[in-house]
C-alpha positions in Angstrom: 207.8 234.1 120.1 210.9 232.0 120.9 210.2 230.7 124.4 208.0 227.6 124.9 206.3 227.3 128.3 203.2 225.6 129.6 201.7 229.1 130.1 202.5 230.1 126.6 200.9 226.9 125.2 197.7 227.4 127.2 197.5 231.0 126.1 197.8 230.0 122.4 195.2 227.2 122.9 192.8 229.9 124.2 193.5 232.1 121.2 192.7 229.1 119.0 189.4 228.5 120.8 188.3 232.1 120.1 189.1 231.8 116.4 187.6 228.3 116.1 184.3 229.3 117.6 184.1 232.5 115.5 184.6 230.5 112.3 182.3 227.7 113.4 179.5 230.2 113.9 179.8 230.9 110.2 179.7 227.2 109.3 183.2 227.3 107.9 184.1 223.8 109.4 181.6 221.4 107.8 182.0 217.8 108.8 185.0 218.5 111.2 186.9 219.9 108.1 189.4 222.7 108.3 192.4 223.3 110.6 194.0 226.1 112.5 197.5 226.8 113.9 199.3 229.5 115.8 203.1 229.7 116.0 204.5 229.3 119.6 208.2 229.4 118.8 210.3 230.4 115.8 213.5 228.7 116.8 212.9 225.9 117.0 209.7 226.0 115.0 206.8 225.0 117.2 203.1 225.5 116.6 199.8 224.7 118.2 197.5 223.0 115.7 194.0 221.5 115.7 193.8 217.8 116.4 192.5 215.5 113.7 188.8 214.7 113.6 187.5 217.0 116.3 184.1 218.8 116.3 185.1 222.4 115.9 181.8 223.8 117.1 182.7 222.9 120.7 185.7 223.3 123.0 187.3 220.5 125.0 190.7 220.0 126.7 191.7 217.8 123.8 191.3 220.0 120.7 194.9 221.0 120.1 198.5 219.8 120.3 202.0 221.2 119.7 204.0 220.0 116.7 207.5 220.6 115.5 208.9 221.7 112.1 208.4 218.1 110.8 204.7 218.2 111.8 205.3 215.6 114.5 204.0 215.9 118.1 206.4 217.8 120.3 205.1 216.2 123.5 203.8 212.8 124.3 200.1 212.7 123.4 197.4 210.4 122.1 196.2 213.2 119.8 197.0 213.2 116.1 197.7 216.5 114.4 195.5 217.5 111.4 196.4 215.5 108.3 197.3 218.8 106.6 199.7 220.0 109.2 202.5 219.8 106.6 201.0 222.6 104.7 201.0 224.8 107.8 204.7 224.1 108.5 205.6 224.7 104.8 204.0 228.2 105.1 205.8 229.0 108.4 209.1 227.9 106.9 208.8 229.9 103.8 207.2 233.1 105.2 209.0 233.4 108.6 207.0 236.4 109.7 203.8 234.2 109.7 202.3 233.9 113.2 199.1 232.0 112.3 197.6 229.9 109.5 193.9 229.2 109.1 192.2 226.8 106.7 188.5 226.6 106.1 186.1 225.0 103.6 183.3 227.2 102.2 181.0 227.0 99.2 182.3 230.3 97.7 186.0 229.4 98.0 185.3 225.9 96.5 183.3 227.3 93.5 185.9 230.0 92.9 188.7 227.5 92.9 186.8 225.3 90.4 185.9 228.2 88.1 189.5 229.4 87.8 191.4 226.2 88.6 192.5 225.5 85.0 194.3 228.8 84.8 195.9 228.3 88.2 194.8 231.6 89.8 191.9 234.0 90.2 192.3 237.7 89.8 190.3 240.2 91.8 190.5 244.0 91.6 188.9 247.3 92.5 187.4 246.0 95.7 187.5 247.8 99.0 188.1 244.6 101.0 191.4 244.1 99.3 192.6 246.6 101.9 191.8 243.9 104.5 194.8 242.0 103.0 197.1 244.9 103.8 197.2 246.1 100.1 196.3 249.7 100.0 197.0 250.9 96.4 194.2 252.6 94.6 192.5 250.2 92.2 194.6 247.3 93.6 194.6 244.0 91.8 195.5 240.7 93.4 196.1 237.2 92.0 195.3 234.3 94.3 197.0 231.1 93.4 195.1 227.8 93.0 196.7 224.4 93.3 195.3 221.0 92.5 193.9 219.0 95.4 196.4 216.1 95.6 195.4 213.2 97.9 199.1 212.8 98.8 199.5 215.5 101.5 203.3 215.7 101.0 202.8 216.5 97.4 200.0 218.9 98.2 202.3 220.7 100.7 205.0 221.0 98.0 202.5 222.5 95.5 201.3 225.0 98.1 205.0 225.8 98.9 205.7 226.5 95.2 202.6 228.7 94.9 203.3 230.9 97.9 203.3 234.6 97.1 204.0 236.6 100.3 202.2 239.8 99.0 198.9 237.8 98.8 198.4 235.9 102.1 196.4 233.0 100.8 196.3 229.9 98.6 193.3 228.1 97.2 193.2 224.4 96.8 190.9 223.3 94.1 187.5 222.1 95.3 189.0 221.9 98.8 189.4 225.3 100.6 191.7 228.2 101.3 194.8 228.6 103.5 195.2 232.1 104.8 197.9 233.5 107.1 199.1 236.6 108.8 201.6 237.9 111.3 199.3 237.2 114.2 196.0 235.3 114.8 194.2 238.6 114.5 195.8 239.4 111.1 195.2 235.9 109.7 191.6 236.1 110.8 191.2 239.5 109.0 192.8 238.1 105.9 190.6 235.1 105.8 187.4 237.2 106.3 188.5 239.5 103.5 189.1 236.6 101.1 185.7 235.1 101.9 183.9 238.4 101.3 185.8 238.9 98.0 184.9 235.4 96.8 181.2 235.7 97.8 181.0 239.1 96.1 182.7 237.9 92.9 180.2 235.0 92.6 177.2 237.2 93.1 178.6 239.7 90.6 179.0 236.9 88.0 175.4 235.9 88.7 174.1 239.5 88.4 176.1 240.1 85.2 174.7 236.9 83.7 171.1 237.9 84.7 171.6 241.4 83.3 172.9 239.9 80.0 169.9 237.6 79.8 167.4 240.4 80.5 169.1 242.6 77.9 168.9 239.8 75.4 165.2 239.3 76.1 164.6 243.0 75.8 166.4 243.1 72.4 164.2 240.2 71.2 161.0 242.0 72.4 162.1 245.2 70.7 162.8 243.4 67.4 159.3 241.7 67.5 157.7 245.1 68.2 159.5 246.7 65.3 158.4 243.8 63.0 154.8 244.1 64.2 154.7 247.9 63.5 156.4 247.5 60.2 153.9 244.8 59.2 151.0 247.0 60.4 152.1 249.9 58.2 151.9 247.7 55.1 
C-alpha cells in the first residue's frame, strides 16, 4: 500500500483488532505484553502499531496509532507506540515485502529461546508445519535465530536487524518472545501459528524422549537384577 487515508487507517485498525483478539484468546499477551503492526504505506513507510500498555483482550478506540519510519507518531495523539516499535520498523526496512509484524510472549517460545540461546539459533526439521512458513522442500530444515534480550531497545533492534534471515520469517528474543512477519496480516498470523506449534511440539518431544530414556534405563536395571537373581539361583 502506498496511499494513506483515514479509511485505510480504520481498515487496518480493524484488521489489527481481529488478530489481537485471536491471539488474546490463546493467552499470547500476558500482562499487556506483545505488540502488533500492519504496514499502511511503503513510501513513506507508515505502519499502524499497538499503543503501549493496553489490555489486548479488549478493543477500544484508543488501541492503535500510526507511526513513521523513525517509530514516531505520524499524527498528533496522546498515545505512545509500543516500546519495541523500533524492531518493527527495522524488519519493514530490511524486508520490504513485509506487510505485518506480530510479537507475542508464550511459555514455549521462551523456553526454546533459553534452551538454545547460547548457540544463537534453534534448528527444527522434518515437521509438516514447516510448510506453514512457506517452505515446501521434503524433509525441510529451518534455523531460527535467537538474540539476547537487551534492555536498550535501540540495541535490541540492531541485533534483530543483524539476525534477520528472510527465508525464515521469525526471530526469537531470549526469554522474551518471538517476532514473526509476512507479506500480509494473514500470512504473518499463519507464520506465527506455525512457529508456536513447532516450539510446543519440540518441547514435548524432548520430554517424551527423556522419559523414554529413563524408562529404558530402568528396564535395563531390572533385567540386570533378574539375570543376577537367576544366575544366583542356579548356583
